[in-house]
C-alpha positions as CSV (number, residue, x, y, z in Angstrom):
1,M,112.7,97.9,126.1
2,D,113.6,101.6,126.2
3,P,116.0,102.3,123.3
4,R,117.3,105.5,125.0
5,Q,121.1,105.3,125.6
6,T,123.0,107.4,128.1
7,A,126.6,108.7,128.1
8,P,127.9,110.1,131.5
9,A,130.1,112.7,129.8
10,V,127.0,114.5,128.4
11,A,125.8,115.7,131.8
12,R,129.3,117.0,132.5
13,N,129.8,119.0,129.3
14,R,126.4,119.9,127.9
15,D,125.9,123.2,129.7
16,A,129.4,124.5,128.9
17,L,128.8,123.6,125.3
18,L,125.4,125.3,125.3
19,V,126.9,128.5,126.5
20,L,129.3,128.5,123.6
21,L,126.7,127.4,121.1
22,R,124.5,130.4,122.0
23,Y,127.4,132.5,120.7
24,V,128.3,130.3,117.7
25,L,125.0,129.2,116.2
26,P,122.6,131.3,114.2
27,R,119.4,132.3,116.1
28,E,117.4,130.3,113.6
29,G,118.0,127.9,110.8
30,R,119.0,124.3,110.2
31,V,121.9,122.8,112.2
32,L,123.3,119.4,111.3
33,E,124.8,117.4,114.1
34,I,127.2,114.7,112.9
35,A,127.7,111.6,115.0
36,S,124.9,112.4,117.5
37,G,125.5,109.3,119.5
38,T,122.9,108.8,122.3
39,G,121.0,111.9,121.3
40,E,121.3,113.5,124.7
41,H,123.3,116.5,123.4
42,V,120.9,117.4,120.6
43,V,117.8,117.3,122.8
44,H,119.5,119.5,125.4
45,F,120.5,122.0,122.8
46,A,117.1,121.9,121.1
47,R,115.2,122.4,124.4
48,N,117.3,125.5,125.1
49,L,117.5,126.9,121.6
50,P,113.9,126.6,120.4
51,G,114.4,128.9,117.3
52,V,116.9,126.4,115.8
53,S,115.9,123.3,113.8
54,F,118.3,120.5,114.6
55,Q,119.1,117.6,112.3
56,P,120.8,114.8,114.2
57,S,122.6,111.9,112.4
58,D,124.6,108.8,113.2
59,P,125.8,105.8,111.1
60,D,124.7,103.4,113.9
61,A,121.1,102.1,113.9
62,A,121.0,101.7,117.7
63,A,122.2,105.3,118.1
64,R,119.5,106.6,115.7
65,A,116.9,104.7,117.7
66,S,118.1,106.3,120.9
67,I,118.1,109.8,119.3
68,A,114.5,109.3,118.1
69,A,113.4,108.0,121.6
70,W,115.0,110.9,123.4
71,T,113.3,113.3,121.0
72,A,109.9,111.7,121.5
73,A,110.3,111.6,125.3
74,E,111.2,115.3,125.3
75,R,108.4,116.2,122.9
76,L,110.7,118.4,120.8
77,A,109.3,119.7,117.6
78,N,112.6,121.2,116.5
79,V,114.5,118.0,116.2
80,A,114.1,116.1,112.9
81,A,114.3,112.3,112.5
82,P,117.9,111.2,112.7
83,L,119.7,110.6,109.4
84,A,122.0,107.6,108.6
85,L,125.1,109.6,107.9
86,D,128.7,108.3,107.8
87,A,131.1,111.2,108.0
88,A,133.7,109.3,105.9
89,A,131.2,108.7,103.1
90,P,131.7,110.8,99.9
91,D,128.0,111.6,99.7
92,W,125.8,112.8,102.6
93,P,122.0,112.5,102.8
94,I,121.6,116.3,103.3
95,A,122.0,119.1,100.8
96,R,122.5,122.1,103.0
97,A,122.7,123.4,106.5
98,D,123.2,126.7,108.3
99,A,125.7,125.2,110.7
100,A,127.2,121.9,111.7
101,L,128.2,120.3,115.0
102,C,130.5,117.4,115.7
103,I,131.1,116.5,119.4
104,N,133.5,113.8,120.5
105,M,133.9,112.1,117.1
106,V,137.3,113.0,115.9
107,H,139.2,111.0,118.5
108,I,137.0,108.0,118.5
109,S,136.9,107.3,114.8
110,P,139.4,106.6,112.0
111,W,141.3,109.6,110.6
112,R,139.4,109.2,107.3
113,A,136.2,110.2,109.2
114,T,137.8,113.5,110.1
115,L,138.8,114.1,106.5
116,G,135.3,113.2,105.4
117,L,133.8,115.4,108.0
118,F,135.5,118.5,106.5
119,A,134.9,117.5,102.9
120,G,131.2,116.8,103.5
121,A,130.6,119.8,105.7
122,R,132.1,122.2,103.2
123,K,129.7,120.9,100.6
124,I,126.6,121.7,102.7
125,L,127.7,125.0,104.4
126,S,127.7,128.4,102.8
127,V,130.6,130.8,103.2
128,G,130.9,132.0,106.8
129,A,128.7,129.2,108.2
130,P,130.2,127.6,111.3
131,L,131.5,124.0,111.8
132,F,131.8,123.4,115.6
133,L,134.0,120.6,116.9
134,Y,134.6,119.6,120.5
135,G,136.9,117.1,122.1
136,A,140.4,116.4,123.3
137,Y,143.4,117.4,121.1
138,K,147.2,117.5,121.3
139,R,148.9,120.9,120.8
140,G,152.3,121.1,119.3
141,G,152.5,117.3,119.2
142,A,152.1,117.1,123.0
143,H,149.1,116.2,125.2
144,T,147.7,119.0,127.3
145,A,147.2,117.0,130.5
146,P,148.1,113.6,132.0
147,S,144.5,112.6,131.8
148,N,144.6,113.0,128.1
149,V,147.6,110.7,127.9
150,A,145.7,108.0,129.6
151,F,142.6,108.7,127.4
152,D,144.7,108.4,124.3
153,E,146.2,105.1,125.4
154,W,142.7,103.8,126.1
155,L,141.4,104.8,122.7
156,R,144.3,103.3,120.8
157,A,143.9,100.0,122.8
158,K,140.3,100.0,121.8
159,N,141.1,100.6,118.1
160,P,144.6,101.5,116.7
161,E,142.8,103.8,114.2
162,F,141.5,105.9,117.1
163,G,143.4,108.5,119.2
164,V,143.7,112.1,120.4
165,R,144.6,114.0,117.3
166,D,147.1,116.7,116.8
167,L,145.3,120.1,116.6
168,E,147.6,121.2,113.8
169,S,146.7,118.2,111.6
170,V,143.0,118.9,112.2
171,V,143.5,122.5,111.2
172,A,145.4,121.5,108.1
173,A,142.7,119.1,107.1
174,A,140.1,121.8,107.5
175,A,142.1,124.3,105.4
176,A,142.6,121.7,102.7
177,N,138.8,121.5,102.4
178,G,138.0,125.2,102.3
179,F,137.7,126.3,106.0
180,G,139.5,129.2,107.6
181,P,141.6,129.0,110.8
182,P,139.5,128.1,113.8
183,E,138.5,130.1,116.9
184,I,139.8,128.0,119.8
185,F,138.0,127.9,123.1
186,E,139.4,126.2,126.3
187,M,136.8,123.9,127.8
188,P,136.5,122.0,131.1
189,A,138.3,118.7,131.6
190,N,141.2,119.6,129.2
191,N,139.0,119.7,126.1
192,L,138.8,122.3,123.3
193,S,136.0,123.7,121.2
194,L,137.0,124.6,117.6
195,V,134.9,126.8,115.5
196,F,135.8,126.7,111.8
197,R,134.0,128.8,109.2
198,A,133.6,127.9,105.5
199,S,135.7,130.1,103.3
200,S,135.8,130.6,99.5
201,P,136.9,129.3,97.1
202,V,136.9,125.6,97.9
203,P,140.4,124.2,97.0
204,T,140.3,122.0,93.9
205,T,142.6,119.4,95.5
206,A,142.4,118.5,99.2
207,A,145.4,117.3,101.1
208,S,145.3,114.4,103.6
209,P,147.6,115.4,106.4
210,A,148.5,112.7,108.9
211,G,146.2,112.7,112.0
212,R,148.8,111.6,114.5
């Protein structure tokens, strides 16, 4: 049985994301992707950014099998074997990276995963290195489109700990873990890309702002 999984949203957003990643990512170096899911994003980026070495990861074993299968099918030498990485865990199985990506995780995981994302990413990124996030966000406590209202309701019905987050809470969590204010890019389908960069020094105590 083919372990490759597919997500319809990937085909809709991967090219728009690639355009932005050409601007954000270093021309070469190691890029960690957190919550790689099916693996379709990382193989698309790796195919089009051959100078970059991608390190995918996911806490789910079936997702890691899908990532490995997509990488093998595409014959990509610049995608490493996927890591078993839980963003919420205090210790990550990687010591450093030149950039980090996290696509469509913040809204479909508990808030502690977002807090762990910033804490873990700050440990492995040097000052000035980018952390790239993509997904749906509320701004000023309000949804940006009716479709995001329905999406938020669907997420919370799936799991009460999920949901479209307030952008301001995400920015506060980033700042509490040593990241500067994000560059914000409007994306198709009422989504946002956020580019945080590690700053110095890392705060000695990190706040845990509410995510809703």
